[in-house]
Structures are given as C-alpha cells and as structure tokens.
C-alpha positions as a printed Julia matrix, in Angstrom:
163×3 Matrix{Float64}:
   2.95  38.5    -6.46
   0.43  37.12   -8.68
   1.92  34.31   -9.96
   1.08  32.02   -6.68
  -2.58  32.94   -6.99
  -2.76  32.0   -10.32
  -1.03  28.64   -9.94
  -3.68  28.09   -7.17
  -6.64  28.82   -8.69
  -8.06  25.87   -9.93
 -10.16  25.8   -13.64
 -13.24  24.25  -13.5
 -11.49  20.83  -15.57
  -9.34  20.52  -12.66
 -12.43  20.58   -9.92
 -14.33  18.26  -11.95
 -11.03  16.28  -12.19
 -10.69  16.14   -8.36
 -14.35  15.51   -7.77
 -13.99  12.62  -10.05
 -10.82  11.44   -7.72
 -12.76  11.86   -4.69
 -15.24   9.45   -5.99
 -12.92   6.75   -7.09
 -11.02   7.2    -4.11
 -14.5    6.28   -2.45
 -14.03   3.01   -4.09
 -10.13   2.81   -3.38
 -10.12  -0.6    -2.94
 -11.57  -1.88   -5.46
 -10.8    0.72   -7.72
  -7.2    0.11   -7.32
  -6.59  -3.26   -5.89
  -5.67  -2.25   -2.66
  -6.09  -4.32    0.22
  -5.23  -1.86    3.47
  -3.85  -4.68    5.97
  -4.15  -1.84    9.19
  -5.96   0.59   10.9
  -2.97   2.65    9.78
  -3.61   2.05    6.34
  -7.25   3.42    6.53
  -5.92   6.14    8.22
  -3.37   7.11    5.75
  -6.33   6.88    2.84
  -8.37   9.15    4.86
  -5.71  11.58    5.33
  -4.66  11.78    1.85
  -8.4   11.73    0.55
  -8.86  15.0     2.65
  -5.99  16.59    0.19
  -7.21  15.44   -2.89
  -7.89  18.18   -5.32
  -5.67  20.63   -3.14
  -3.96  22.96   -5.44
   0.07  23.1    -5.88
   1.59  26.19   -4.42
   5.58  26.02   -4.41
   6.54  25.83   -0.51
   2.85  25.74    0.37
   1.71  24.06    3.34
  -2.14  24.08    3.81
  -5.13  23.4     2.22
  -5.1   26.75    0.0
  -2.08  25.29   -1.73
   0.75  22.67   -1.0
   3.82  21.3    -2.76
   5.27  17.63   -2.94
   7.46  18.01    0.1
   5.09  19.98    2.38
   2.35  16.91    1.45
   4.69  14.47    2.39
   5.19  16.17    5.58
   1.57  16.72    6.62
   0.79  13.06    5.75
   3.74  12.15    7.69
   2.85  14.29   10.43
  -0.64  13.37   10.88
  -0.57   9.39   10.4
   2.72   8.61   11.71
   3.42  11.55   14.27
   6.74  12.23   12.26
   7.54  15.38   11.13
   9.73  15.49    8.1
  10.49  19.13    7.06
  12.48  20.02    4.21
  12.39  19.57    0.58
  12.56  16.48   -1.71
  16.05  15.91   -1.21
  15.97  16.89    2.73
  13.49  14.07    3.18
  15.81  11.54    1.22
  18.9   12.37    3.85
  16.35  10.83    6.68
  15.15   7.63    4.93
  16.75   3.79    4.57
  16.23   3.2     0.41
  14.09   1.15   -0.87
  14.1   -0.88   -4.3
  10.92  -0.68   -6.31
  10.27  -4.24   -6.15
  10.31  -3.96   -2.02
   8.01  -0.91   -1.67
   5.51  -0.82    0.83
   2.1    0.96    1.8
   3.74   4.29    3.1
   6.87   4.6     1.75
   8.07   7.91    0.12
   8.89   7.62   -3.47
  11.95  10.02   -4.92
  11.83  11.17   -8.09
  15.01  12.93  -10.18
  13.18  15.41  -12.42
  15.25  18.57  -12.46
  19.05  18.35  -13.25
  19.07  14.24  -12.54
  18.96  15.51   -8.68
  16.0   14.66   -6.25
  13.06  17.14   -6.94
   9.89  15.46   -6.84
   8.33  13.09   -3.68
   5.25  10.99   -3.21
   3.58   8.24   -1.08
   3.37   4.98   -2.18
  -0.28   3.28   -1.86
   0.36  -0.19   -3.33
  -0.32  -1.39   -6.64
   2.04   0.96   -8.22
  -0.23   3.99   -7.07
   1.13   6.86   -5.56
  -0.22  10.13   -4.01
   1.68  13.49   -4.82
   1.4   17.39   -5.14
   1.72  17.61   -8.52
   2.7   21.06  -10.52
  -0.4   20.81  -13.03
  -3.02  18.83  -11.0
  -2.28  19.27   -7.32
  -2.71  16.52   -5.05
  -3.51  13.56   -6.79
  -3.21   9.97   -7.36
  -0.76   8.44  -10.26
   0.76   5.42  -11.52
   4.5    4.33  -11.56
   3.93   2.8   -14.56
   2.73   6.1   -16.23
   6.08   7.07  -18.86
   6.45  10.49  -16.88
   6.79   8.81  -13.36
   8.73   5.56  -14.7
  11.17   7.67  -16.53
  11.98   9.99  -13.68
  11.66   7.0   -10.52
  14.51   7.04   -8.61
  14.11   5.04   -5.44
  11.7    4.54   -2.22
  12.52   5.34    1.1
  11.57   4.25    4.46
  11.79   6.36    8.0
  12.44   3.55   10.73
   9.59   3.9    13.09
  11.37   2.53   15.87
  13.44   4.95   18.05
C-alpha cells in the first residue's frame, strides 16, 4: 500500500524540473515555436500548465497523482467538455485515426509501449511537442522526436467535436 505513495512523492530534483517546466511554459509560444490560433488553444495550454509537475499515480485522477489516460480525460473534460474515461486502449476506440503528418493541436497521441499494445497517451501541442503523464516525471511536455517516443509512437487520434 506504500507503493502509490512512494511513486507520488516528488524528489527535490523532480520539483526543480517541474518549476523549470512551468517557467518555460510561461514563454511557451516562443520556446516551442507554437502559435495558438484560438481561445480554445490558450485554454488548452492553461489547463496543461495547471497540471505540469503533478506526480504520476496509476489510475489516479487528481492533482495528488494522475496517470496518462486520466490526464487526457481531465484535459478533454475541462477544455472541450468531452468525457473520455477508460484506459489508453479504451480511448483509442473513441477516436478517428490521424497520421503523424496530419496532427493538429489537441489531438490525442497513442503509443504502443507494453507488448506492442496501446499503453500510453498524450495530447499533441504542435511542433512535435506533447503533454502527458510520465511514470518517471509526472505531467510533463516531451518531444515526439525523442528516441524513446519516436520508437513507440503508434498514431494520433481525433475525437469528433460535432454531434
């Protein structure tokens, strides 16, 4: 029963990294060469900013700890008013597949990490950057060109916002 607590407890190094990420996020548009094109974009970034540094907790769904699918659900619920509960593979069944070259801000990214099955998700931000809840660093922003994510990237997905 102590394991979730141990995973969730942030080290000083992780706290410094989260603080640094929040500072970088303050300069997000210039740092990552992103140009939001709508109020939704700004709200998406604001919501993600609020979660940066939150520790990882399997099946977590709060600021005390969250996993990748819980993070995607929270962001989609708060930004787009769309509830997409379930794990990574459950979310995949609710999207229209999108190739890497056609990704748009807010699309959901899917990764096949464990045994070749969808086991990780994140939210695409543009310029190859995405937000996700990492087991090692908690909620963070990563680059699809990092060798690890490049190796396991499967596809993007887009939930239809029309009824």
